[in-house]
N, C-alpha and C positions, 0 to 999 in steps of 0.2 A: 764699439761706441758709434753710434748715428753720425753720418756725415753733418758737419756744421755744429755738433754739441760738444761742449767743452768739458775738458776732463774733471773728474772728482777723485779727490778733492782738489780743489784749485792750488796750486802753488802760487802764492803771492810775494813778491821780493818786498820785503819790508823795508821801507826807505831805499829801495834798489838792491842794491847787494853789498850790504855794510860788512861782511865776512871778508870781503877782497877788496873794495873801494870806499873813501870816505863817503857816509851816508847822503842821499839826496844829490848826488854829483852825477854830472852826464855820464861820464865813464861806468857809474856804479848802474844806472838803470840801464844804460844799454848791454852791459855784462850780464845782467838779470835775466834779460830776454835771451841772450846767447846761451846761458846756462838751463835754459828750459822753464822759466816764470810765465805762468798763464796771466798774470796781472803784477802790477807794481802798486806801492803804496807810498803816494806823495802826502806830508803834513802840510797842512795850507794855514799859513798866518800873511797878514797883510802890513804893507807899507804906510808910511803917513799919507802917500797921494792914491791908496787905494788899489796898490799893484798887489796880486797875489802870488806872493813869495813862497817858495817851497824850503821851510826849515821845521825840524822837529819842534822847535819852541821858539816862541817870539823873543826870548833873550838868546843871543846869539854868540857869547864869548866863548862856548866851549868847542863851536863847530865852525868856525871863520877866523880869520887873522884881524878882527877888529880890535882886538885888544892891544895890537902893536902899530896900530895905526894914529898917529899924532894927530891928524886932524880930524878926528872923532872923539877925542879924549874927552871932550867938553858935553860930549852925548851921555856919558858914564851916568848911572842914576840907580837907585832903588825904588822899586815898585811892590805892589802887593798883586798877586795874580793867583784868582781863585782861593783867595784865603791864605797863601802862602809867599812870604817875601823873599823876593830876588834881586839881586844887584847886579849890574851888568850894562849892555846895550842892547836895546829891543827895536824889533823891527818897524814898530808904529812911529818911532823918531826919527827914522830915514826916508828920504824919497827912494823910489827904485833905482834912480841915476845914481845915488850915494852906494847905494847896497849893491849894484851892479861892479863896482870897483873893486868889493872883497872878494877872497877866495877861501876855498872851502878847506876844512881838516879834518883828519879822524878823531872821533870823541873819546875813544879808548886805545891811545897808542900804546900803552903797555900791554896790552893783550893783543893788539892787534898790528903790529909794527909795520907788517907788508902793507896793510891799507894806509897807514901814516907816511909811507915812502912818497905817496900820491898828493901829500899836503902842497897847497899851495899853487897848484898847476891847474887848478879850475875855478869858474866863479859860481855864483848862487844861480839857480834856476826859478824860473816864473812856472806857474801852472801852465799858462799857454806853451812854454818852451816843451814841457813834459809830452802835453798832446801830440806836439810834432815828433818827439823822440818814439812814441807808442806807435803812430802811425806809419812810420818809416820802418820800424822794425816788423810791423805787422805785414806790410808789404814786402818787405825783404824776405820773410819767412814762409809768407804763404799762410797763416793762420791767424786765427783772431785772439788779440790780444787786447788786455784791458787796464783799466786805471780803477783803483780803491782809494778814493778821495778823503782823506781825514781832516774834518775842519777841528781847528784847534781854538779853544778858548774864547768860544764864540759869545758867550755872555759878556766877558771882558771888553772884547774888541766892539760889542754893541755899545758897550757902556763909554767908549771913546769916539763914537761916531765913524766905526767902521763895521757895518753891518754884514757879516759874512755870507749870510744867506742870500743876500741880494747880489753882493760881488762873485758869488761861486757859481751861482745860476745864470748870472750875466757870462761869465768867462765861459762856462760848459756849452751854451747856446752859440757864443761866438766862434768858437774852436771846433763847431761841428760834434760836441758831444753831450750835446742836450737831449738827445734820444736815439734809440737804435742802435745803442753802442754796449759794449760790456764793459759797464759803469757800474761802481758801488760808491755810495756815499755814506760815511760814517762818521760817527761823533759820540763823545762822552756825555753830549747833551742833545736831551729830545727836541728842545724846544728849535734848533738851528736845524734839523733834519725835517722837521715839521715846514719851517719856511722855505727850505729848498722844495720840498715837494709840492707845497703851495704854489709854486713859482712854474710849476709844469715840468719838471725836469725828468725824462725817463731814467730812472736808476732804480738800482736794490738799496735801500735804504736800511742800513744796519745801525744797530745801538751797542755801543761799546760798554763793557761793565768791567768793575775791578772786582777784586776780594774784597775790599774794606771801605767804608766810605760813602758818599752820598757824591750825586752829580752837581756840578757846580749851579747849573740853571735852577736846579730844585732849592740848593742851599740858599741861592740869592732870592729866591722867592719866600721860602719857609723857614730858614733859619735852621734852629735844631730839631725844629720837626720835621725835616725833608725825610722823605723816603730812602732807604737806604738802598744801595746795590743790593744786599744780602736780601732785603724785602723785595726787592723787585724779581729776583730770581727765585722766590718762592712761587708754588704752583697758582696762586691767586695773583701774585705780581705778574709773572708771565701772562696769564689771561688778560691782564689790562695791556700789555704790550701789541696783541693781537688785533691789528687794522692800524696801529700808530707806525709799527716799523714792518720790515720783512724779515729780519732778522738780529742776531745776537752775536757779538764777537767778545769772547771772554778770556780773560786771563787763563793762559795753559792749566795753571793749578786747579781753576774749578773745573775743568774737563777731567781731572785726575781724581782718583780718590785716596787721599791722603791720611794717614794717621797723625797721632800727637806728635809723632818727631819729624814730620814731614815727608815721609817714607811712601810713595805712591804701590798702592797693593792692586793697582788695575785701574779702571775707567769709573768716572761717577756716572749719575743717570742724566747729567744735564741735557745732552747732545738728544737723547730718547724725548725727553720732557719738550724740548724746543719743537723738535720734528712732529710730534702728538699733536702741536697747534700750529703745524703749516709754518713754522718759522725755520729761516736756514741758521745753521751753526757754524761759527769761526772760532779758530782758537789762535792766540798770540801769546809771545812770541817764542818759536821753536828756535833754540841755539845749540849747538854742539860743545860749546867748552864748560869745562865741570863746574865754573862758578855760576852757571846758568841752568845746569842739568839740575832736575828734581833730586833731591838726596835718594841714595839708593841706586841711582844711574851713573854717579860720579866714579872716576877712575882715573888714578895718578893725579899729577901737579894740578893746581886749579885752574892754570890757563891753558891746559891741553885737552883735547877732546876727549871725552868719555865715552859711555856706552850711550850715544845718542841715536843709535838704532833703534834700542829698546825703549826708549822713552816715546821716540816718533811712532814706532809701531803702536805702542798703546791708544796713542791719541787718534792715528789715523783710522785704527779697529772700530771706534767708535760710529763709523758711518759719517763723521763731520765733512761740511762741504766746503771748506777752506782753511788752510794755515798758513800763518805768516812765518815766513823764515829770513833771518840774515844772510844765508847760504843756499840760494834756490835750488842748486844741482843737488843738494843732500835731501832736499824735499821731493825732487823727482825721484831720486835713487830709492828713496823709501814709500813713494807711492808704487812704485814699478815692483820693488820687493813684495808688498803687498799683494800687487795685482797677480803675480807670478805663484801665490799660495794658494789663490782662489780657484 
């Protein structure tokens, strides 16, 4: 590898290292880099006063202690977010000062009890806090480390007066991440990506896609006539993405070739079709537990590790540019094993 070049595929710590620590926690991010991650992925939502908060969703009852906090009981409510109804506590109803009093907890305690043992020990992070963590880890390790910032529910937040493209662009500039840094900005909505790019942020812009459904911004605009993710991943659909985004990040099932029973027979041609158009290709989320592995790679009890090595290997051998993992060390191991065979 040439000096200064980043490894391929990138190993991206999905929400930090949630296989070992509660997602989006300080110790999870620090551990991700200690385990060899090249980048980490914060999910970004906003507080009532416009502070960018790192949570997977704006509804936070599953990943914080908010439900046990009597002083916030009156904020429990029901909202419709991107067409789905949710009941709980939402970041946009709290000031940052209020959110900063909460502690984080493991989302999947029955699957990851070791991670759950860290519940209640750490607070919520802001995007600017993570920027400092990444900078400190890069200096300590003497290597280039990145952020892969996912903007969540942008159309919804725009509708409540919190434009995430403006807020994210301002925060990235303010923290020194506005240009010249190993930065990826991604979203399931192209509108917010265009907004970030229009504000001069120097980042690789990546469009997230799912196996089914359609993007929330397109549904808000076009209703039932909205172009689906499946249509956007057709050859014609990919052609329209060229120039709008730099890459596509897909559910790992789209990178695999699955039969009617969901068994993988190898890789699909998605990565090749993206690369043929000059677009980078990413896959999410690689996890070793059987309940998350593709049928055919599962071995033993649901919550134990299955044949993750084989599934990871099929995906990495496509020539993919980066993968998101809950256990970054397993991604490094799979990448090293593939390099040893070449």
